[in-house]
N, C-alpha and C positions, 0 to 999 in steps of 0.2 A: 750209208749215206753221208758226209762230212755234213758238220755242224760250225757254225759260225755262235755257239750258244754265251749267253755272258750278261755284262749288263751292257749298258748305254755307251761306255768307253769305250770300252770293249768291241767298238765297233765309227767309230768319230775316226776322220783321215781319209776317207775314200775321198778318190777326186772324182768329180764332177764333169763327161758323163763316161772316164774310161771303165771306171771302177761301179758301174749298175749293172747287174746282173740284167741280162736279157731272157727273158722268159716267156714259153711259144705254145702252142696245145700241138699233137702232134702229126694235128691235120695242117697245120699251116694255117690255120683261118686267122687265128687271133696272135696277133703278138707284142709284148711287154718292152718297152725300150726308154732309152732317158730322151726327156725331153727338148727337140729344139725350132733351132729359128721359126722354124719353118710349120711351125705348129701354129706356132699366135697366130694367123690369123681365124682359123677353126675352134680354137678358144677363148676366143672374142665370140662370135657367132654361136658354143657353146653357153658361157657367160650370159647372154644375154635373153637366152630364150625364157621365153616366160617360166616353160615348169623348170628350169633351175637356178631361176630367180626366185622360184615360191618354195621348193624343198630343200634348197643349200642355204649358207647362212654368207655365200660370200658377199665382200662386202659391193655394194651398187654407190656409186660415184654419183655426182648432181652432175656430169655431163658427159654421165654413162659409163661402163666397163671398155676399154679402148686396145690398143697395143699398151699403150704404156702399161698398164696392171696388167695384161696379160705376161708379157716379159716378168714385170718382178715378181706374176705367183713362178713365172716358167722355168725361167733362165736367174731367180734368186732365190725366191722362200726353197725348191725344190733344191737344187743342187746343197744351201746352205743344210737342209737338213740328213744328205749325205754325210756329207762332212765334221757337220756335229754331231753324229749320229742320236740325234732326236726325229727321223723318220724315213720310212723308206717310198719315195715318191714313183712311179711310171708314167709314163706316156703309153694307151692302148691303140694298140695300129691293128687297122681288121679290115678283113677286103668286103669293103661297102660298094666297090662297084663291076663286080668281078671275080673268075678265079686265079688268084694272084697278085690283084691289081689292092692292096691293100694300103692306106691312109689314115690321117687321124680321129680316132673313134671316140675317146676321151679319158680321161682322167683315173690311177687309183691310186691309191699309198695305205700306209701300216703306220700309224703316229707309235712311239716307243713310249711307251711309260717310264721304263728304268727297271718294271721288276719284274720282268720275263712277257708281260705283256701287251698288248696291244691295239689300237681301237684305228678300223678298217672305214674307211671315207669312200667315195670313186662318182663319179658324174658322168653322163654320157652324151656326145653330140646329139644333136635330136634325130640326125639322117643314119644313126648308127641302134637306134631305139627299135622293142620289139624281133633285135637278130638274134639273141643270143647273147651275145657278144659278152655283156659283163660278165653275165653267169662267168664264160668260159674264162673269163680275167680276173673273178673275184676265187675262181679255185684254184689258178696260177700260182695267187701271190697267199693264197692259201695254206696250200704246201711249201710256200717256198716262206713262210713267215714261220710254220712248226716243226718244222721238217730240216731246213737247212740255216735259218735264222734262231732255231731252238727255242722260238716262245711256247709258255705253260698255257695261256690262251691267247683266245680274238674276239674282242668283243666287237659288235656292228649296231650302233645305235644313229636312230635316223628320226624325223619329226613327225607322231603321230597324223599318223592318216595316207602316209607315202608305205602306197601295196608293191607298187611295182619295184622299190627297193627290198622292201618284206620279204619279198615272192622270189625275189632272187636271194638274199642270207639265206634262207629255208631250202632253196635248191641246195646250195653249197653244203648244207649241215648243220649250220647256225639254228642251234635251237635256243628261243623265243622266253628271255627271262621275264616278263611282263614290261608294264607301262608308271615311268618314271613322271611325276609331276614338275613342271617347271624346273627341266634337270638342261634343256636346248636352249643358247642365245643366240638367238636367231635377228642379229641386228639391232640386239640392246633390249630385245623382247625376251623374255624367258617364258618356250613352251614346254606342254608335252610329249616329250619324248617315248621309241621303244628301243628297250635294251634285246639285245640274241647276243650268247656264246660261243662258242664253240671251244674244247681244249685239247693240250696230244693228246690226250687216250678215248675223245671220240670217234666213233667210227667216220664220220665224213660221210655218210649217205644224203641222198639225196633226203628232204623231206620236204612232204606234196601237202601243201597245207588248202583245207576240203573248204570248197567252194559251193554255190547255190545253184544248182540248179535250176534248165529253163522246164519248166513242166507244161503238159500240153491234156486239157480234159477236154469236154463238150461243150464247147465251145466257148472255153475257156484257156487266155498261158498268160500264167506264173511266169513273173522272171524275176530276176533280181531288185529289190529296193534302188535307185540309182540317187543320186544327188536332183539329179531332171527331176525326182518327184512331190518336190517339198510343197511347193502350192497348192498339193492334191491331198497331200500329209495334214499341210495347216488346217482343209478343209474337211477331214472327216474329224476330225481331234478338235475342230470349234465349235462341231454341231452339238445342238442339248443333245440331242439321244444319245450323242458317242457320250460325250460328258455327264453324262447320270448316271452309263452303267459303271463310265472308267472315270471315274473323280478322282483317280491320283496322279493327270494329265497340269506337265503345265498351265497353269492359268495366269494369262494368257500366254496359249500355244503360239508359240512364231516360227518365219520356213529355219528360226538356229536352232531351234528346237527338232524339226523334222530332218537336220542334215548331222543333228550327233546322234537322231535317230538309227538313219542309217547307218551312219558309222558301226554304232552299236552291231550293227545287227553281222553288219561284215567284221568283226570282231570276233561275236562268237560263233559264226563259220567256219572261220579260222580254227579258234580254240575248239571242234570238234561238241558245241552245243547244242546247236541250232542251226536254223535258217529262216529267213525270211523273204516272206515273197510280195509284191506287188503285182494284183490280176488282175485283168480284163478283158475284153473280146479279142481276137488278136491282126484284126486292122486299126484296130484304132489304140492311138499312143495312151492317153489320158487313163489312167488307174478308176477300173471301179472300187476299189480297196484293197486292205491287205489281208498277210498270214501269214502267222509265223509258228515254229512246231520250236520247243522246250525240251530236248533233251536230257531225261536226269541219268543220274548215276545208273541208277536200275536197268540205264537201253525207255522202260517208258518214257512215251512223249505225250505231250498234254500241246494243242492245238487252240489256239486264240484268232479270233475274228472281224476286221472290221470293216463297214462301207460306206463307201461316199454315201450324203445324201443324192445324187440324183442317180444310182445305181440300185438303189435298193428295187426290191419285188421283179426283179431280170434271170435268178434263178442262181448269179451269175459267185454269188456268197457258195450257195449247196455246189456249184461244179466244182469250184474253188476246191472247199473243203473235199468235194472227193478225190481231186488229183493230189492231192495231199496224201490221205491215207493210202491213195494207191501205190505213191513210191515211199511209205511207208509199209506195205506189206512185201516192199523187197527186197527189206533190211530186216535179214534172220536176225540184225541183233535188235532189234523192237520187237518184244512182245505183244505191247498195250497202247492204243492211245486215250487218252482222255479228252473231254470240253470241259469244261465250268460255262457257268449261265447260274446268272439271275434267275426268278424263278417268275417277276415280274418282266422278263424279256422271250416274248412269245418269239420273235424271229429267230434269236438267235436257236432257240429251242428248235424251230423246225428245221433249221438251218442243220443242227446236230442229228436228228431222226431220218431227215431226208440224207442224207450222208451214210448211215448205219452203220449209229451209237446208237447205243437203249441207255434209258435211264435207268442207274445202279444205284443212285441214292439221293439223298439229301440232306443237306447240311443246314440247319434255325437258326436263322438268324446271323447268318457270316459272313452274309456278303455287303461289303458299305457302298450305297449310292450319294449321287450327286449330290441330296440334297440334306445328307447326313444320316438320315435314319439304315436300321440296317432289315436285308434282307437274308429270306433263304436262298440259298446258294442250290443249285441243281451240275449233280454229276457224271454226265451220259462217258459210257466208256463203248472199246471197240479191239476186238479180239486181233491182233497182226500176222502174232504166230506162237507155237504154243512149243514149249519146254521139254 
């Protein structure tokens, strides 16, 4: 395939809309084209959508984002990028109302750095979300950038917590590079950002992010921790008994700490390093407790758990640990699982033993308690797979 490889000066002078390449998927469901006047009302809707405002750094005028701002963007900023060779921007058109009935669905662009790399940015109209539209659009732009424009690498950046965008990028083969603190300017505020990259030599295979599964046990259901669980997490983590055995929790423990914990659990799952659940009675929305699994490089798993004060003594924690143990049994890469607890924590010891874990040893004076003293640490073990 011919390319227009080179620096930004070689991309200048493109006429808008005549020189904007039209990109489409073979099925004809998604088409990338130049923006038009007819797109402006939908761009206004997209830009005033709460999710768009939260995750994208578009300016928000005091009197609202209107047709003037949409026109400045779609028929001013985007054409200037094509003319100056600084960016390539497309309107996304997709089948939203039935086969063959395409309409405006969003925007995607490549910002050219001038060194053979670019940064991709995209935003979707609310009506197009959950349909696979952005995934298709990103693959089209990825291939154009690497195969036609001759880019050496394309980077994706997003505000930390924008999981839908991260899933789309991973499915297009972007490899996650990590989190950079205070790297994104969101309307004057510096926020932490995620970075992922795909290079011209990468295989472009989709990357599926591991997700925390829903597990069902004996009268208990385990589900991923959600932001809506913040109040219950606060109730667990401010309880005196919890704090006695988990003294390193933030003090005071607030809803903001709970939200950060939920985000860390999602990141842990996405990185393949473990999982975190809330557990409880299937028909009761309030979480009875939390349980986590940390996966070590050796494959061994370590389980931790805590229970809300109003759910203790009901056997739910034991049932949850059994459900997690069964989940680990189904993974041949996990040879064994471990539970640690303080010797002065008889409730945790009973949970471990009733869930099939055997006491294998004691580490004297090695577990810090809330009053600053050191307790013996008990180690409980369970074989999941033999090798």
